[in-house]
C-alpha positions in Angstrom: -37.1 23.9 2.3 -34.7 21.7 2.7 -31.0 22.4 2.3 -28.8 20.9 -0.1 -26.3 20.1 2.2 -28.8 19.0 4.4 -30.3 16.8 2.0 -26.5 15.5 1.1 -25.7 14.4 4.7 -29.0 12.6 4.8 -28.9 10.7 1.4 -25.2 9.6 2.5 -26.6 8.1 5.5 -28.6 5.8 3.2 -26.3 4.9 0.6 -23.7 4.0 4.1 -26.5 2.2 5.6 -27.1 0.1 2.7 -23.7 -0.8 1.9 -22.9 -1.6 5.6 -23.8 -4.9 5.1 -21.2 -6.1 2.8 -18.4 -7.6 4.4 -14.8 -8.0 3.1 -11.5 -8.3 4.8 -8.5 -5.9 3.7 -5.7 -7.8 4.5 -2.5 -6.3 3.1 -1.4 -2.7 1.3 -3.1 -1.8 -1.2 -6.0 -4.4 -0.5 -6.6 -7.7 -2.1 -3.9 -9.1 -4.0 -2.4 -5.1 -3.7 -4.7 -4.5 -6.6 -6.4 -1.7 -4.5 -10.1 -3.1 -5.7 -13.1 -3.2 -3.1 -15.5 -5.4 -3.6 -18.4 -3.3 -2.4 -19.9 -2.1 -5.4 -20.6 1.6 -4.3 -19.3 4.0 -1.6 -21.1 7.8 -1.2 -18.3 10.3 -3.1 -19.1 12.6 0.0 -19.8 13.0 3.2 -20.5 14.9 6.4 -19.4 14.6 10.4 -22.6 12.4 10.7 -20.5 9.8 8.5 -18.1 9.3 10.8 -18.3 6.9 12.8 -14.9 7.3 15.2 -11.8 9.6 14.8 -8.9 7.6 17.1 -6.2 9.5 18.7 -2.6 7.3 17.9 0.1 7.0 19.8 3.0 8.7 17.7 2.8 9.2 13.9 3.2 7.1 11.2 2.3 6.1 7.0 1.2 2.5 7.7 -1.8 1.8 5.9 -4.8 0.2 8.1 -5.5 -3.4 7.6 -8.8 -5.3 9.0 -9.7 -8.8 9.9 -13.4 -9.1 11.7 -14.0 -6.2 13.8 -10.4 -5.2 14.4 -8.1 -3.0 12.7 -4.2 -3.7 12.9 -1.2 -0.9 12.4 1.7 0.4 13.3 3.2 3.7 14.5 6.2 5.1 15.8 7.5 8.0 17.7 8.9 10.6 15.7 11.5 11.8 18.4 12.6 8.2 19.6 11.7 5.7 16.8 9.9 3.8 19.5 7.7 1.5 17.7 3.8 0.8 18.3 2.1 -2.5 17.4 -1.6 -1.8 17.7 -5.3 -3.7 17.1 -8.3 -1.6 17.7 -11.5 -2.2 17.8 -12.8 -1.5 14.1 -16.5 -0.4 15.7 -15.0 2.2 18.4 -11.5 2.7 17.5 -10.5 1.8 21.3 -7.0 0.3 21.4 -7.7 -3.6 21.8 -3.6 -4.3 22.5 -0.5 -2.5 21.9 3.0 -3.5 22.2 6.3 -1.3 22.5 9.4 -1.6 21.2 12.4 0.5 22.2 14.4 1.5 18.7 17.3 3.8 17.5 16.6 7.1 15.4 18.1 7.0 11.9 17.9 8.6 8.3 14.6 8.9 6.6 13.4 10.3 4.1 11.6 14.1 4.4 8.2 12.1 3.2 8.9 8.7 5.4 8.5 8.0 8.8 9.7 5.3 11.6 5.7 3.6 10.7 5.6 3.1 6.8 4.9 -0.2 6.7 1.5 -1.7 6.6 1.0 -4.8 8.4 -0.6 -8.3 6.6 -3.4 -10.6 8.5 -5.2 -13.4 7.8 -7.6 -15.5 10.0 -4.7 -16.9 12.0 -1.9 -14.0 12.2 -0.9 -10.5 11.7 2.4 -9.8 10.6 4.3 -6.5 11.4 7.9 -5.4 10.1 10.0 -2.7 10.6 14.2 -1.8 10.6 16.6 0.2 12.0 20.3 0.1 10.4 21.4 -2.8 12.5 17.9 -4.8 12.6 15.2 -5.6 10.2 12.4 -7.1 12.4 9.6 -9.4 11.2 7.0 -10.5 14.2 3.8 -12.3 14.2 1.1 -11.8 16.6 -2.2 -13.9 17.1 -5.0 -11.9 16.8 -4.6 -11.4 20.6 -2.3 -9.5 20.9 0.0 -13.2 21.5 3.6 -13.0 20.0 4.0 -15.9 18.2 7.9 -15.8 16.7 10.0 -13.1 15.6 12.8 -12.5 13.1 15.9 -10.7 12.8 16.9 -10.4 9.2 19.9 -8.5 10.3 21.3 -4.6 9.0 19.5 -2.8 6.9 21.2 -0.2 4.3 18.8 2.8 2.7 19.7 6.4 2.1 15.6 6.6 3.0 15.0 3.7 5.4 12.5 1.1 5.3 9.3 0.7 3.8 8.1 -2.2 2.3 5.6 -4.1 3.7 4.7 -8.1 3.8 2.6 -10.2 2.2 0.8 -13.7 2.9 0.6 -16.3 0.6 -0.4 -19.9 1.5 1.5 -21.0 4.6 3.6 -18.5 3.8 5.0 -14.7 5.0 6.3 -12.9 1.3 9.2 -9.7 1.8 10.7 -7.8 -0.2 13.9 -6.7 1.3 16.3 -5.3 -1.5 18.3 -3.3 0.1 20.8 -0.3 -1.3 24.6 0.0 -1.9 24.9 3.6 -2.9 24.2 6.6 -1.5 24.1 5.8 1.9 24.6 7.7 5.1 27.7 7.6 6.5 28.2 4.6 9.0 26.1 2.4 7.2 27.4 -0.5 5.0 25.6 -2.2 2.0 23.6 -4.9 3.0 22.6 -8.2 1.2 19.0 -8.4 -0.9 17.0 -10.9 -0.7 13.4 -11.8 -1.3 12.1 -13.9 1.6 9.5 -17.0 2.1 8.8 -17.8 5.7 7.0 -20.3 7.2 3.7 -18.6 8.3 3.5 -20.9 11.6 6.9 -20.8 13.1 8.7 -18.0 10.8 11.2 -20.3 9.7 12.8 -19.3 6.2 11.6 -21.9 4.0 13.8 -20.0 1.2 15.5 -17.1 0.3 16.4 -15.6 -3.3 19.6 -13.2 -4.1 17.8 -10.2 -5.6 20.5 -7.2 -7.4 21.3 -4.3 -5.2 21.3 -0.8 -6.2 18.9 1.2 -4.7 16.3 -0.1 -2.3 13.3 -1.2 -3.4 10.0 -1.1 -1.6 7.6 -2.8 -4.1 5.6 -5.1 -2.2 4.4 -8.1 -4.3 1.5 -9.7 -5.9 0.1 -13.2 -7.3 0.0 -13.6 -10.8 -2.2 -15.9 -12.1 0.8 -17.6 -15.0 0.4 -20.1 -17.6 1.9 -23.2 -15.4 0.0 -21.4 -11.9 0.7 -18.9 -9.4 3.3 -16.3 -9.8 4.8 -13.9 -6.9 5.4 -10.8 -8.9 7.5 -7.8 -7.8 10.1 -5.5 -8.9 13.7 -3.7 -8.3 16.3 -1.5 -10.1 18.4 -4.4 -11.2 16.4 -7.7 -11.9 13.5 -5.4 -13.3 10.2 -6.6 -12.9 10.5 -10.4 -11.7 8.5 -13.8 -11.5 9.2 -16.1 -9.0 7.9 -19.7 -7.8 6.1 -19.7 -4.7 7.1 -23.0 -3.9 10.8 -22.8 -4.6 11.8 -19.1 -5.3 13.2 -20.4 -8.3 13.1 -17.1 -10.9 10.5 -17.8 -13.7 11.8 -15.2 -15.9 12.7 -11.0 -15.2 13.2 -8.0 -17.8 15.0 -5.2 -17.1 12.3 -2.7 -17.6 13.3 0.4 -14.7 16.7 2.3 -14.6 15.7 3.9 -11.1 14.2 3.4 -7.7 11.0 0.9 -7.5 8.2 2.0 -4.8 5.0 0.9 -6.3 3.2 -2.7 -6.2 2.7 -4.4 -9.5 -1.0 -4.1 -11.3 -2.5 -6.7 -13.6 -4.7 -5.3 -16.7 -5.0 -5.6 -20.3 -2.4 -8.6 -20.7 0.2 -6.7 -18.5 1.5 -6.5 -15.7 2.5 -2.7 -14.6 5.4 -1.5 -12.6 6.7 2.1 -11.7 10.3 3.8 -11.4 11.5 6.9 -10.2 13.3 9.4 -8.7 13.2 12.9 -6.4 14.8 14.4 -9.3 12.1 13.1 -12.1 12.5 10.9 -14.8 9.6 8.9 -13.6 7.9 6.2 -15.9 5.2 3.5 -16.2 6.4 0.2 -17.8 3.7 -2.1 -19.2 5.6 -5.6 -19.6 4.1 -8.6 -21.2 4.9 -11.5 -19.2 6.2 -14.6 -20.6 9.2 -17.0 -20.6 10.3 -13.8 -22.6 8.9 -10.7 -21.4 9.0 -7.3 -23.1 8.1 -4.0 -21.9 5.1 -3.3 -24.6 5.3 0.8 -24.3 5.4 3.3 -21.1 3.7 6.4 -20.0 6.5 8.3 -19.8 4.9 11.6 -18.9 3.6 13.2 -15.5 4.0 9.2 -14.6 3.7 8.4 -10.3 7.3 7.5 -8.4 5.9 6.5 -5.4 1.8 6.1 -5.7 0.5 2.4 -6.5 -2.1 3.0 -9.5 -5.6 1.2 -9.5 -7.4 0.1 -12.3 -11.0 -0.6 -13.9 -11.1 -3.2 -16.7 -9.0 -2.1 -19.0 -8.2 1.3 -17.7 -5.9 2.5 -15.5 -5.6 5.8 -13.5 -2.3 7.1 -12.6 -1.8 9.6 -9.7 1.7 11.3 -10.0 3.4 12.3 -7.3 3.1 16.2 -7.9 -0.6 16.4 -8.5 -1.7 15.1 -11.9 -3.8 12.4 -12.8 -3.9 10.5 -16.0 -6.2 7.8 -17.6 -5.0 5.2 -20.1 -5.7 2.5 -22.3 -4.0 -0.9 -20.3 -3.9 -3.4 -24.1 -2.6 -0.5 -26.2 -1.1 2.8 -23.6 -3.5 5.2 -25.4 -3.7 8.2 -22.8 -7.2 9.3 -22.8 -6.4 11.9 -20.4 -4.4 13.8 -17.9 -5.5 16.1 -15.4 -4.0 18.9 -13.1 -5.4 18.5 -8.8 -3.2 20.9 -7.7 -2.1 18.7 -5.1 0.7 16.1 -4.1 0.1 12.3 -3.5 1.8 10.1 -1.7 -0.5 7.6 -0.7 -2.3 5.4 -3.3 -5.4 5.3 -5.0 -8.2 2.6 -4.6 -11.3 2.0 -6.2 -14.7 1.0 -5.2 -17.4 0.6 -7.7 -17.0 3.2 -10.3 -15.3 5.8 -7.9 -11.5 6.2 -7.1 -10.2 7.1 -3.7 -7.1 8.8 -3.0 -6.0 11.3 -0.1 -3.2 14.3 -0.6 -0.5 14.8 1.1 -3.1 17.3 2.9 -5.5 14.8 4.0 -7.6 15.5 0.9 -9.9 12.7 0.2 -10.1 12.8 -3.9 -13.1 11.0 -5.3 -12.8 11.0 -9.2 -15.1 9.2 -11.7 -13.4 5.8 -12.7 -14.1 6.3 -16.3 -12.8 7.7 -19.7 -13.8 11.3 -19.0 -12.2 13.2 -16.2 -14.7 14.1 -13.7 -14.3 15.2 -9.8 -17.0 13.6 -7.8 -16.0 15.4 -4.6 -13.4 16.3 -2.2 -13.6 15.5 1.6 -11.1 16.7 4.1 -9.6 15.1 7.0 -7.9 17.8 8.9 -4.4 16.1 9.1 -1.9 15.3 6.6 -1.7 12.0 5.0 0.6 9.8 3.5 -1.2 6.4 3.5 -3.6 4.5 1.4 -7.3 3.7 2.4 -8.9 0.6 3.2 -12.3 -0.6 3.0 -14.2 -3.4 5.1 -17.5 -4.1 6.1 -18.9 -0.9 4.3 -16.6 1.5 6.1 -13.5 3.4 5.0 -10.5 3.4 7.3 -8.2 6.4 6.8 -5.2 6.6 8.6 -3.8 9.9 8.8 -0.4 11.4 10.9 -1.7 10.6 14.1 -5.5 9.4 14.0 -7.6 6.4 12.5 -10.8 8.1 10.7 -13.5 5.3 10.4 -16.1 6.8 7.4 -19.7 4.7 6.9 -22.8 3.3 8.8 -23.0 3.7 12.5 -24.1 0.4 14.4 -27.3 0.5 16.4 
């Protein structure tokens, strides 16, 4: 008689093989346009060691999430003792390091849950961009896919009580970066910096425009592109300006609404005619705000109970799934704000959830991948342990899932012959 575990392993292997033909580039933090949704129609909820394509040991540690283009994976890592940064490119089929650049740095104050490598790179067919900082330098560096450095930009000092944590985005010929710094509760010897939203020319790194942003506490929100009535808009958030829209060609502000009273970390989501952002602090008071965009934007409603602070949520049609940092999952209607359920998962989340078809995948801080049905009815489909703590967000490409734990890159999927 075939055991249940053997049956599941065989069944999962078949599904992995069926899905492996599907190709998608996962180019930035939280996937395509930051919405966390894979084009893959399905991915198995449960897997075994037979479905682990590789586990690659990385130099140093970090929370930078993997991004992929073709057969290459890019991510940032760092030495936790010296703050030396490691810019990495790995083979997507074997986990072998194809190229690596090391950069000396200085240690500085970080949040307990942060690292010296918490920023996710961005990649397209031409270029891959990394960003990180120390108190005296804010680096943006561009490389070819073969590892040749194309340009580097130093934006100067960085001020924050928690360290740097925002990630770059590519939009057409521009590199976009939200560099919103702090002017309060700073470590001794750190002076307040100036906050800007930057657009760099992709090929040269020259600044096309930079828009001043309000300074209060550092913002780590990664921008997304919204299709507004007048064309593409850059959407991002911080404490002072709230949720705001910029013209991608000029950097001019289209609109803004003061929606947040604390730090913003999560990235914008679009669903149900709303733009969603969240705000919070280590002391609580978190909420998710639903903004109705336009010339006179308004906050339609808030989710202010067990709302996420750090994790970015994910949607399916007009359902939004919010993974609260302290382990509660909420499902709500994005048009009306009606909450369908709030269920405790008995864990903690720092990474963000993604969706593949009708399944949600979110890795908790102990490295367990929670797989939840993306529906109005709460249903846990599986829990898959990775064997190491994790504070990053999964990536999906080529029918496989890539997950970065503290010191490893793990690939789950079909093994190619």
